[in-house]
C-alpha positions as CSV (number, residue, x, y, z in Angstrom):
1,M,10.4,95.6,11.9
2,R,10.9,92.9,14.6
3,E,12.2,90.3,12.0
4,K,14.8,92.6,10.7
5,I,15.8,93.2,14.2
6,L,16.1,89.5,14.7
7,S,17.8,88.6,11.6
8,V,20.9,91.4,12.8
9,I,21.1,90.3,16.2
10,E,20.9,86.5,15.3
11,K,24.4,86.9,13.8
12,D,25.8,89.4,16.4
13,S,24.2,90.0,19.6
14,R,26.8,92.0,20.7
15,I,25.8,94.9,18.0
16,D,25.4,98.2,19.7
17,I,22.0,99.6,19.8
18,K,23.2,102.8,18.2
19,E,24.8,100.9,15.1
20,L,21.7,98.8,14.9
21,A,19.4,101.7,14.7
22,V,21.7,102.7,11.9
23,I,21.2,99.5,9.8
24,L,17.9,99.2,10.2
25,G,17.3,103.2,9.5
26,M,15.1,103.4,12.7
27,D,15.4,105.7,15.8
28,E,17.5,104.2,18.7
29,L,15.1,104.4,21.4
30,A,12.3,102.2,19.0
31,V,15.1,99.8,18.7
32,A,15.7,99.6,22.3
33,N,12.0,99.7,23.2
34,E,11.6,96.7,20.7
35,L,14.6,94.3,22.3
36,K,13.1,95.1,25.5
37,A,9.6,94.0,24.3
38,M,10.8,91.1,22.7
39,E,12.7,89.7,25.8
40,E,9.9,90.3,27.8
41,E,7.8,88.1,25.5
42,G,10.2,85.6,25.5
43,I,10.9,85.8,21.6
44,I,14.5,86.7,22.6
45,C,15.7,83.9,24.7
46,G,19.1,84.7,25.7
47,Y,22.4,85.9,24.3
48,H,25.1,83.1,23.5
49,T,28.8,83.4,22.9
50,L,30.0,80.6,20.3
51,I,33.5,79.3,21.9
52,D,35.6,77.0,20.0
53,W,37.0,75.1,22.9
54,E,39.7,73.3,20.6
55,K,41.7,76.5,21.0
56,T,41.3,76.7,24.5
57,S,43.3,74.3,27.1
58,I,40.0,73.3,28.5
59,E,39.1,69.4,27.4
60,S,35.6,68.9,26.2
61,V,33.8,66.0,24.7
62,G,30.7,66.7,22.6
63,A,27.9,64.0,22.1
64,I,24.5,64.0,20.5
65,I,22.2,61.1,21.7
66,E,19.3,59.8,20.1
67,V,16.8,59.0,22.6
68,R,13.3,56.7,22.2
69,V,11.0,57.4,25.1
70,T,7.4,56.1,26.0
71,P,5.3,59.2,25.9
72,Q,3.1,59.9,29.1
73,R,-0.7,60.2,28.9
74,G,-1.9,63.6,28.5
75,Q,1.7,65.1,28.5
76,G,3.4,63.4,25.4
77,F,7.1,64.0,25.4
78,D,7.0,67.6,27.5
79,N,7.5,65.7,31.0
80,I,10.5,63.7,30.2
81,A,12.0,66.4,27.7
82,E,12.1,68.9,30.8
83,R,13.8,66.1,32.9
84,I,16.3,65.5,31.0
85,Y,17.0,69.3,30.2
86,Q,17.4,70.0,33.8
87,Y,20.7,68.1,33.8
88,P,23.7,71.1,33.7
89,E,25.5,69.1,31.2
90,V,22.9,69.2,28.8
91,N,22.9,71.8,26.3
92,S,19.7,71.2,23.7
93,V,17.1,68.8,23.6
94,Y,14.7,68.6,20.5
95,L,11.6,66.8,19.8
96,I,12.4,64.9,16.6
97,S,10.6,62.6,13.7
98,G,12.0,59.3,12.8
99,G,13.3,56.3,14.6
100,F,13.9,57.9,17.8
101,D,11.8,60.7,19.7
102,L,14.3,63.2,21.1
103,L,17.8,64.3,20.4
104,V,19.9,65.5,22.8
105,S,23.1,67.2,23.0
106,L,25.7,67.9,26.0
107,E,29.0,68.4,26.6
108,G,31.6,66.4,29.2
109,K,35.2,66.6,30.1
110,S,35.6,62.9,28.7
111,L,34.2,60.1,26.9
112,K,34.0,58.4,30.1
113,E,31.8,61.2,31.7
114,I,29.2,61.2,28.6
115,S,29.0,57.3,29.1
116,L,28.4,57.7,32.6
117,F,25.7,60.3,32.2
118,V,24.0,58.0,29.9
119,S,24.4,54.8,31.8
120,D,23.4,56.5,35.2
121,K,21.4,59.3,34.4
122,L,19.6,59.3,31.0
123,S,19.0,55.3,30.5
124,T,17.7,55.0,34.1
125,L,14.6,57.4,33.5
126,E,11.7,55.3,33.6
127,S,10.4,56.6,30.0
128,V,13.3,55.9,28.2
129,L,13.4,53.0,26.1
130,S,16.6,52.8,24.4
131,T,19.5,55.5,23.4
132,S,22.2,55.9,20.6
133,T,25.2,58.0,21.5
134,H,27.2,59.9,18.5
135,F,30.6,61.7,19.7
136,I,31.1,64.7,18.2
137,L,34.8,64.2,16.8
138,K,35.4,67.8,14.9
139,K,32.9,70.7,14.5
140,Y,33.0,72.2,11.3
141,K,30.2,74.5,11.6
142,E,27.9,76.0,14.2
143,H,25.0,77.9,14.8
144,G,25.8,79.3,11.5
145,T,29.8,79.7,11.9
146,V,32.3,78.0,10.1
147,M,34.9,76.7,13.0
148,A,37.2,74.7,11.0
149,K,38.6,77.1,8.3
150,P,39.4,75.1,4.9
151,K,43.1,74.0,4.4
152,T,45.1,75.5,1.5
153,D,47.0,73.6,-0.5
154,E,50.3,73.9,0.3
155,R,52.1,71.7,-2.5
156,E,54.3,73.2,-5.1
157,T,53.2,73.6,-8.6
158,F,55.8,72.0,-11.1
159,I,55.4,72.9,-15.0
160,L,57.2,70.4,-17.3
């Protein structure tokens, strides 16, 4: 039952409980209680709105930063990851495999603001060995939602 609820609300977190109950063929009170229990257990961590900032007047620049760090004895990567995700401009921090240890995504008002974050805040942390910053130029799909609709071919067809 939980997996069904989660798969529906992952695609539409604003769905009405009544509608969710109908879709799942469940009692409305049972769905509400299950949602509340999953929130209390930390299974449901939050509800977010996906915004296409390109369609607003707000200037925003996104970046993905690969970070190589020295893990701390007894703590591994947890402490340094926690220090990084405490910064308000940071959206996500992931432990990854490969040539780097952490992947950090963040938003800023400008390329300079992100550059200053990397040089003044991130690179100065004692466990950070190196970083590689990638600026997001265009979002095609995010959290399962297509952001850039495919363009239609507007060329005229001529028959000879």
